[in-house]
N, C-alpha and C positions, 0 to 999 in steps of 0.2 A: 504494500500500500504506500503510495507516494505521499499522501497527505497525512496529517496527524490523526490519531485515533480520537474521536469525539466521545467524551465521557459525561454522563449525568450521575451525580452523587445523590443517592436516595437514602436520606437519613443523615442529618448534619449534626452529629453528636461527637463524642470523644474519639471514636474510631476514624471519623471523616477527616480529622485534623491531619492524620497520617496518610490515608488513602488519597486524598486530593493532592497533598504535597508530593507524595511519591509519584502519582500519575503525571503531574506537571513536570517533575524532574526527569521522568522517563520519556518526555517528549509528547505527552498527550495534551489534549485541549479540554478543559472543563467547560461545558456548554450549558449546564443547568444543574440545579440542586433542588431537593424536595425535603420538606420536614413538616411536623405538626406543631412545633413550638411557636406560639404567637410572638415570642420575644425576638425571634430571628427571621420570621417570614417577612419578605419584602426588603431585607437587608442584603448587602453585598456579602459574598462568601468570604471576603477579607476579614469580616468580624470574627470568623472562626480560624482562618488561615494566618491572619496577621498580614502586615505589609500594605501595599497600595490597593485601592479599589480595582476590581477586575472587570466590572460591568456585568457580572453574573450575579443575579439576586436569587435568594431562596424562595421557592414557590410553595404555596400551600398544597398539601396532599390532595385537596379538593380540586385543584387546578392542574394536577400533575399530567393528566392525559393531554390536555390542550398544549401544555408546554412541550411534552415529549413529541407530539405531532409536529410542532413548529421547529424544534431544534434538530430533530432526526439524529439522535446519537447512535454511535456504533455499539455502545454497551452501557449498561447501568451497573453501578456498584451499590448494592443494597446492604447497608450496615444499620439495621434497626433492632430486630428481636432474635431470640434464640430458638423458637419453635416454629415449625413449618406453617402451622395454621396462622401464625401471626405475621408471616411475610408473604402468605399466599396471594393476597390482593395485589401487592407490588409486583410479584413475579408473574401473576396472571396478566396484569396490565402490559408488562413488557412483552410477554409471549403474544398477546393479542395484537400488539402493534408491530410485531416482527423485530423487536429490539433484543439483542443478546443481554443477558444479565448474569452477574455473579454475586453471591451473597455470603456474608460471614455467618449467617444463621447456622448454628452447629448441626441441627437436625437435617438441614439441607445437604450436608456432606454425603449422606446416603439415606434419603428419606424413603426409599423403597421398602425398608424393613420396619418402618414405624408408621408411615402414612401413605400406603401405596395408592389409595384412591385419588387423593389430591395430586400426588406425583404424576399419575397416569393422565389426569385431566390436563395438567400443564404440558406434559410431554406431547399429548395429542395436538394441542393448540400450537405449540412451538414447531412441530413438524409441518403443520399446515401453513404457517407463516414464514418458515425457513430460518428460524433463529435458534440459539442455544441457551439453555438455562442451566446453572450449576451452583454448587456450594463449595467453598474453599476457605482457607485460612491456616491457622497454626496447625490444626489437625492434619491438613493435607500432607505436610512434610513430616512433622515430629511425631504424629501418631499413625501415619500412613506410609508414605514413600520410604522413609528412613527404615521402618520395620521391614517392609518388603525387600529393601536392598540387603539388609542383614540376612534375612531368610534366604535370599538368592545366593549367598555365600556359604550356606549350610548344607551339608550332605543329607542329613535326615532331621526333620523337625518333629518334635513330639508335643511341644507346648510353647505358646507365646504369652508372656505375662508383662503387663505394663502398668505404670502409675505416673500420673501427672498432676501437679498442683498449680493453682493460679489464684490470684487475689481478685475477688469479685468486685472490689472497689474500682478496678481499672476498666470495668465494662458497662457501668451504668446500673440504674435502679432495677430495671426489669430482670436482668440476670441475677442480681443479688437476691431479689425476692424469690425468683425461681429456685434458688438454692436454699431457701428457708432461713436466710440470715435474719436474725432479730427475733425469731419465733421462740416461744417457750418449748421445752421438750415435748410437752403434751400436744401443743399446736403443730409441731413438726411431725409428730407421729400421725396425727389426723390428716394433715394437708399434704405431706410429702411421702412418708414411709408407707402409709397404709395403701397407697396406690399399687405397691408391688406385692402386697400380700393377697395375691389372686392366683387362680389356676391358669394354666396355659390356655384353656378354652375362653376364660374371661378376658385374658389379655388379647387374644386374637379378635374377640368381639370388639374390644375398644379400638384396636388397630383398624379393623374393617370399617368402623364407624368414625374414623378420623378423630378419636378422642384420647389416644394414648399420649402420655407425656414422657418421652424417653430421656434418659441421661445422655450426655454427649457420647459416652463410650458405646452405647447401644448401636449408634449409627457407625461409629468407628469400627466396631467388630464386624459389622456387615460389609463395610468397605474392604477391610483386610481379607475377609473370607472370599469376597469376589475377586480381589486383585490376585490372590494366591490360588484361585481355582478350586476352593474348598466348597463342599456341600454342607450347608448348615442343617443340623438335625434338631437343635434345641438352643434356646437362649433365655437366660434369666437375669434379673436386675434386682439389686438390693441397695437402698439408700439409708445411710447412717448419719446422724447429726454430728457435727464437729462443735466442740465447746472450748472455752478458755477459762483459766482459773482467776482471771481478773476482768474487770469491765473493759470493753473495747469501744472506742469511738469510731463510728462509720460516717464519713462525710457523704457518701453516696445515699445512704438511708436517712441521713440527717438525724441520727439518734445515737445514744450510747447503749450498747448491747450489754445487759447485766451478765456478770460471770455466771456460768452454768447454762445460759441460754444458747441456742444454736447460733453459731457464727457462720454456718454454711453447712455443707454436706460432703460426704464421701459416697460415690456411687460405684458399685462393683458390678460389672457385667461379665457373665460367663457364657461362652459359646462352645457348643460341642459340634463336631463335624463327622461326616461319614468316613473321612480319611483317618480318623483317630487323633487329629490335632485339636487341642483345646486352646481357645483364646480367652484369657482372663485379664481384663483391663479395669483400671480404677482411675477415676478423676476426682480430685479433691479441690473443691472451690469454696473459699471462705474469706471472711474479713481477716486480714493478716494482723498478727501482733508484730511487735518490733523484731522478734526473733525469726519470723517466718520468711521464706523466699520461694520463688518458683523453682520447680524441679521436675525433670522429665527422665524417667528411668524405665528401660525395657530390657527384658531378657528373652532371647530365643533359645529354648532348650532343645537338645538333640545331640547331633554329632557335627561340630562341637557345640558346647554352650557358649553363648556370646551375650554380654551385657553392655549396654551403652547408657551413660548418664550425662545429662545436660543440666548443669546447675546454673541457676539464675538466668534463664533465657529471658530476653526482652519480649515477652509473649505478645503484647499489643503490637509492637513494631514488626515482629516476625509475621503475625497474622496479616497485617496490612501490606507488607512487602510481598508476601506470598500471593495475595489476591491481585495486586497490581502486576506482578510478573506473569500471572496466569492470563491476563487480558488477551494477548494474541492467541493463546491456546484455545480459549473459549470461542473467539471469533472464527478460528480455523476449524473448529469441531463440527461434526455432523449436526443437523437440526434435531431438536428434541430436548428432553431432560437428560443431560449427559453428565454422569459423575466423573470425577477427575481420574479415576482408575482407567477410564477409556480414552483419555486424552494423551497428548504427547508427554513424555517424561519431563518433569519440571527442570528448568535450567535458569541460570542467571542470565538476564538480558542486558548485555553490555551496550548495545546500540539502542537508539530510539525504538519504542515498541512497535511503531507502524512498520518498521523494516522486517518484522517477524510475521507479519500478516500475509498469508499466501492467497487468501480468497480475494477475488476481484469484487470491486464495488458494484 
């Protein structure tokens, strides 16, 4: 592609500070932005980015369709919510207009195993209009491609076990609340943990009715199984509250979490496969104390065992850089809802991103 990639930022919150700047630094053009916050609607995106006015103002979500039709972007970056149902309207709108979209929504990484009905609906529309919709972010590399690469250097794999922690303060109030931060232990049990005390049949009914709320690793395990060519025979999820022995201040929740209350949660997802390989992954999302830090640790068991540990990853920046580096991959991909395991292998894009686009306008 000879011209710059035209990008619309959908969701102008904490993550967009990085996605917009990274896109600009990679030679893209921001042509529009969408949000629901009345305090920034109608204002130049420079109020978020800093620097001089750009001439691009934030549009209300109610006017998003008209704006998208006018600016005709090549792709939308959607950085709003963590559950597929919550980003469905934005992704459906992009699909309807034939606009490629990539979202940081964690469930969107592999929504086929948690919300297949909605995924199929968007897939059908996107195929009809000739665009590609996908999910990416930190999990794309650090819970996905990195683990797949380690497995590819292993003679025989018997089990994959992973754990990753992150500070919910970095991602906004919706994510913090989804992790149960601030709840009493009784409230956590009723609102979060009880969802997983169900039978496989009950879970399947929730999934079929688009009502299941998966932890991030639910979709990661599905992605890994698909990437490695494994046949899933069963999958379970268990959410456990995290606590701290002192009060913790949360700027995102705008409250002080009393000691003993939930600061977040650990979610463990266990997947069994017909090939005999078990995938057990845990994500720990909570309001951090001064002693906590992000950590990503995975072990591929077999011949040989291999463990990789990433201490203090800059999770927010890595999420946003992964998304931006994926932009050409999404544009180049086949139409439909295409998860990243079916795209080109991720790579650092040293040149302006438009130079990696092979599809013709």
